[in-house]
C-alpha positions, 0 to 999 in steps of 0.5 A: 311512103309513096312517091306521091306523099314524098313529093307532097312532104318535099313540097312543105319542106321547100316553103318552110325552108324558104319562109324565114330566109334572110338573104333572098337574092342569094336564095333565090337561085337555090329556090329556083333549083329546088322548085324545078326539081319538085316540079319534075317530080310532081308531074312524073308522080301525078301524070293525070293533073290538068294543072301541073303542066301549066306550071312554068320552071322557075329562073334565077331572075325570078323574084321571090314573089313568083317563087312563092306564087308558083310554089302555091300553085304547086302545092295546090296541084298536089294537095288536089291530087293527093285528096282525089286519089285518097277519095278514090282509094287509089293511093 
């Protein structure tokens, strides 16, 4: 599996992991750490993306609404890059 697919799968796993969390206040710390790591990996895996550099890292004071908004942006950016690469058979 390529790093590009691994990053995409990690994003999907992060979405699933935090959808059912009940202790939202405590888990935002974990969510921010996980998100920021994935953001760095996505930027490295998809250097041609115009959207990834615009997504700002999360801080532990951010809300879960901010987390899910940025995660949706990250997922969308990675999805579009995967589709673009598959279209041109670069993946």
